N, C-alpha and C positions, 0 to 999 in steps of 0.2 A: 270468512268473508271480510274483505277489506273495503270499507266505505270511505267517502270523502265529504268534506264540507262543501256548501254551495255559496259562492261569493261572485257577484256580478255575472251570473249566468254560467259560471264555470265550476265544475267539480274539482275542488282544490285540495292538495295534500300539504302536510308540514312535516318537519323532522321529528316532532314529538307526537306520540300516539297514546291512546288509552284502549284498554280492553273492556269489551262488554261481555258479561258472563250469563249463562243460563243460571237463573237464581236458585234452582233446585239442585242441579247436578254440579254446578260450579264450572262447567266447561266453557271455554272461551268460544263465543259464537260470532264475534265481529271485532274488528279494530277500527278506530277512527282517529283522524288527526286532531290534535289539540291546538286551538287557535292562540295566537300571540296577539299582542297589541296592534301590530301592523295589519293582521288579518281582520281583526274587529274594525279597525279604522277603514279598511277597504270595503267591508260589508256595509258599514254605515254610509260611506260615500256612494256606493252603488244604489242603496235604497234611496238616498237623496236624489240621485239622477232620475230614478223612476217615479218619484213622488208626483211630479208635474204630469207625467204621462198617465198615471193612475187617476189623478184628480180630474183630468180632461176626458178619461175614458167614458163613453156613454153608458148609462145605467144598464141597458140591455146586454152589453158585452160583459160587464162585471157579473151580472146575474148568470149569464151563459157559462162563464168560467166556473162559477160556484156549482151550478147544476151539473156540469160535465164532471167536476170533481166528485160529486156524490155518486154518479154513475160508475166512475172508475173505482171508487172505494168499494162499491158493490161487487164489481168484477173481481176484485182482489180480496174478497171477504175472508176466505180461508187462510190465505197467506198472512194477512194482517192479524187475524185472530191468533194464529200460532206464534207469530213474532211477539205480540203482546204477552202471551202466556209465558214464552221463554225468557224474554228480557226483563219483565216486570214480576214474574212469579205469580201472576193472576190465573186463577183456575180458568180453563178454556171456555167453560159455559159463560163466565162473566167477561172474558176477553171478547167473545162473540157479541155479547150485549153491548160492549163498548163500541165495537165497530158499527153496529146498527145505530147507536146513538150519534156517532160521528157522521154517518150518512144523513141522518135527520138534521144535524146541526148545519151542514153545508147546504142541504135543501132549503131549510128555513132561512139561511143567510141569503141565498139567491132570491127568495121571495121578499125578504125585508129590504134588499137593495132597491127594489122598485117602489118602496113606501118611505123613503127618506125625503122629508119635505118640511117646510116651515109653515107659517100661518100669518095672516094679516094682523096688524096691531092698530087699533083705533086711536091714532095719535091725537085726534081732536077731542079726546076724553078730558084733556086739559087745555087751558087757554093757549099755552105756548104751541100746541100742536095744531091749532086751527090752520087749515089750508095745506096740511101735509097728508100724504098717503104713506103708510108704513107696512112693511112685512119683513120677516126674517127667513133666511135660508140656513141649511146646515151644510158646512163645508168640511172636507177632510182635514185632519190636523197636520198630516204630512208623514213623517217617519215614525213608526211604532216599534218599540222594543218589547218583545214578548219573551218572558222568562217563565218556563213551564216546569211542573213537577213530574216525578216518576210514576205516581199512582194511576194516572190516566194518560199514558203517553201518546194516545191518539185524540181522544175527545177533548181533553183540556187544552191540547194544542189547537184543536179545531175551534174551541170557544174563543181563542185569541186571534187566530189567523183569519177565520171566516168573516167575522164582523169587521175586522180592520180592512179586508179587501172589499167587502160589500160597501163600505163607507168611502172607498176610493183612496186608501192609504197604501204605502209600501211598508215592508217589515224587515226587521232583523230578528230572527228567532234563535233563542238559546234553550234547547231542551235540556232536561236533566241528564247529567253525565252517565247515570246508571241505566238510562232507557232512551238512548238517542236513535236507535235503529228505526223505529216506527216513524219518527219525525223526518228522517231522510227519505223514507218511502213516500210519505205524504208530499214532500217537496217534489219528488219525481212526478208524482200524479198531478200536482198543480201545474207544472211546466207542460206536461202532456195535455192538460185541459186547455192550454192556451194562455196561461198567465204570462205577461211580459217577463223576460228572463231576469231583469234586475229587481223585480218587485218583491221577490222573496229571497232572503239570504239566510243561510243557516250556519251558525258558529257553535262549536262545542268546547267546553272547558269549565274550569272551576268558577264558582260564583265570585270568589275573592279577586279574580283577575278578569276573566271574560265578562262576568256579570257587572263588575264594577266599571269596566270601560263603557259598557252600554248605558248604565244608569246615569253616570256623571257626564256623558257627552251632550253638549248643548244642541247638537244637530237633531237629536231625537226630540219629538214633541210630545211623546206619550210613552209611559212605561206601564205594562200590565203584568202583574206578578201573582203567582200562587205559591205559597210556602209558609214558612214559620213567622210568627210575630217579630222575633228578634231581627231576622233579615228584612222584614217589611219596615220596621222602624229605621233600620240603617238606610234603606232605599229612600225613605222620606228625607233623611238628613243629607243624602248625597245627590238627589235628583236635581236640585235646583228648580228653576221655574219651568215646570212642565207638568202635564197632566199625569196622574198616577191612579191606577186601580189596584187594590190589594185584596186578595182573598187569603185569609190567615188562619183559618181553622176554628175549632170548637171543642168543647167537652160535652158532646151531644147528649141531652137528656130526653128521656121518655117518661111520661106520667101514665100509670095504669090505675084507673079508677075502679071502684067496687062494682060498677055496672058494665065494665068492659067485657068483651069476648076474650077470655084468658087464653084459650087455645090459639086463636088467631094471633093475638098479641105476642104470645111466647114464640111461636114459630117465626113470625115476621121479625121479631126482636133479635132472635138468634142469627138469622140470615144477615140482618142489618149490622150486627155487632162484629161478625167474623168474616164476611166475604171480603176478598182482597186482604186477608189477614188483619182486618180492622184498620187498614192504611187508607182511610177515606176521611175527608174533612168532616163528614157528617155521619161517621160510624157511630152507632149506639154505644155509649160509654157509661152513662149514669141512668139507672132505671128506678124511678120512685113509684112505689106501690102502696096503695092505701092498705092499712093494717089488716082490714077485714078479709082481704083476698091475698095477702102476702104469701102465706105458705102454699096455697094451691098454685099461685102463679110461679113461685120459685121452683116448685117441683116440675112443672111443665117446661119452664125455661131451661132447667138443667137437662131434661130429657131432649129438648130440641137442640141444645148445645152438643150433647154427646152423640147426636145423630149426624153431625157434620162430619164429612169424610175428609181426612187429611192426607196429603201426599203430593205426588208429582202433578203440577198444574196442567200438564198436557194429557193427563188421564181424564177420560170423559166423565168419570164418576166423582172426581175430586171436587170438593167445595173450598177447601183451605189449603193453600200452598205456603211457600216460604215467605219470610219477610224480605224486604229489598236487600238488606245486608246482614251479615252475621252480627255486626256491632249493634244493630237495632233489636235483634232478638235477645242479645245479651243485655241490652239496656232495660227492656220490659221485664226480663227475668229478675233483674235487680230491683226494679220498682215493686214487683209482686212480693219478693222476699222482704223488702222493707216494710211493705204493708202488713204482712203476716207478723213480723216482729212487733208491729204497733197494735196488733190485736185483730186484724182482718182474718177471715177464714176462707180457704179455697174449697169450694163446693165441687168443682170438677176442673180438670186441666191443670195449669200451673207449671208445666214442665216443657223443656226445650230439647229439640233434636237438631243440632246444627243451627241453621237459620230458620228452622220451623219452630214456632211457638204455638203450642196447642191451645185451642179455644178455652178460655178460662172464665169461670164465674166466681166472683168474690162476694162475701157478705160481711157484716159486722165492720164495715168501713166507716171512716169518719171524714168530714168535709176537708180536713187538712192534709190527708194523705195524697201523695202525688197522683195515684191512680184515679182519684176523684177530682182534684183541684187543677191538674195540668192535663193537656191533651196527650192521651196515651198513644194514639196512632199505632195501635196494636190490637190483637184479638183478646181483649180484656174488657169485661163488663161487670159492673157492680150493682147489686140488687139491694135497694134500701127501703125499709118500711117507713111509712108516713102516717101519722095519726089522723090526718084530714087532707082533703083536696087543697085547701088553702095553704097547708104546710108544704105539700108537694109543689105548688106553684112557687112558693117562697124559696124552697131549696133549688128548684130548677133555675131560678133567676140568680141564685147566689154564685155567680161565676163572672170573671172578667170577659168571658166570651159570649157572643150572641149570634150565631150563624143560623141554626135551625133547631127546632124542638118538636117533639111529637106528643100528642095527647090522645089516649084511648078513652072514649066515653060515648054513651048513647044518649046522654042528657044534653039537650041543646043549650040550656042555661049554663051548664058547666063549660061547654065549648066556647060560648060567647065570653064568659068570665076569663077563660084562659087566653083568648085572643086579646082581651083588653089588658091583662096583667103581664103577659110574658114579653120581655124585651129581646126579641129575636128578629132577625131578618125574615125568617119564614116560620110560621106556625102550622104544623101539619096535624089535622084532626083525623083520628082513626087510622093513622099510619105512623111510621117512625120518621125521624128527621132525615133518613137516607133518601126519601123521595125527592126526586128532581125531574121535571120535564124541561127539556133543553131550551124552550122558548120563554120560560117564566123568568121573572127577575130573581136573581140569585146572588146573594152576598149578605154580609153580616153587620151587626151592630157592635159597638164597643171595640174590644181588641180583635174581633173577627174580621175587620177589614174596612176598606173604603170603596164606595162605588158598587155597581151592580153589573153582573154578567147576565147572559141570556140575550138572544140576538138583537132584538130591538133596543134593549137597554145598554148593551155593550156598544152598539153603534152610536147611541147618544153620547157615551163616554169617549168615543173616538172621533167625534166631530166637534167643530166650533160653530157657534151661532154667529151668523153675519147679519146684522141689522141693516135694513135699507129704508131711508126716509126720503121721499120725493116731494119737493115743494111744488105746488101748482103755480104755473106761470100766471101772475096777477095782471 
């Protein structure tokens, strides 16, 4: 399958191409052109031409495009699910869940487009404001550059594209080079839904060239990025004066208290640690268990882990497929070996077959080990005993990251204590940090990022406040 980039309403080719492979079989399933600087420049120019048209488009028309997109996504449900499973290596059952979420994301964006508004400001609250009437509006920022990751090639694209269009912006989209097929299909759907041709532009290529051109270009008013902290820091240094939203990951902890339902927590914890091969910003990585229930929880968690079916993601029964690239499976294999050299024990898993790394449970880990201290982004979870709930809270907080955290407890006082003490963008009680509803505010503290996603909140990040003060004629 030969695909093209989308620039200024035209499907465009270049002399340089990249191959997209089925992550399980290794077969080439598509080729795409690689953008050069001239292509990126043309995409930005086209988006700039569309910015005024999008800003002046009536709200009901923007909402209509977004709602029609949701309908078309539903019509292409099976094709999109299989595309995600093939190009991302995500188990088909979870690929289907992603398509459902993307449908919800566009539906919610269409609804939120109708709720973008300002409010009045009582300027006469101070002496200087006497005789003035004040209010503010929210106006689109202009051209948005969206740089998206491989792990949710549809829904994380949707979380950048949908609110940008709802707010009246135009876009240049750079999907991950390992998973661009789904983004191409989404752009086809957006145009079919009636989006002005220049309003969405898609370019493909490495971050160091294509991404850098986008980030540093002064014609862009906003960059929205999901990826690693290292790249996020580089974006902040290169972006200049423009809005930036960064979602940069986590070393997601879960706290299991002595009063928790251990069976529920173990099954949900295993699913949350290993689906999509642990390649989710909020995948469970650190599990802190009160010592009184450590052994029974560990036993049940190992059983739940070993029940995960590993194999071809296009198989209906499979839970865990390959990692996105062989080098990533080799990386986590090296991390696990390093941890065992330093005293960690492998309770189950710990072995690799090509790009597939089997779900792995580690014990006897220390806070300094990379499998604990750094984002693993792999199907590896460490189970750690804690003498008290207070100690578990302290250890969960002991991280430079703060995206989301889960706490299992039936004790209301403990739940309130956790909410007060934990420095995370999201605190999930009686579930794991993998929980996300697509309209809630989503984003992290500390090195986990800047700003928030979730439709209403992303729209706020993609608009500017315009203050209006009207002096009464005296």
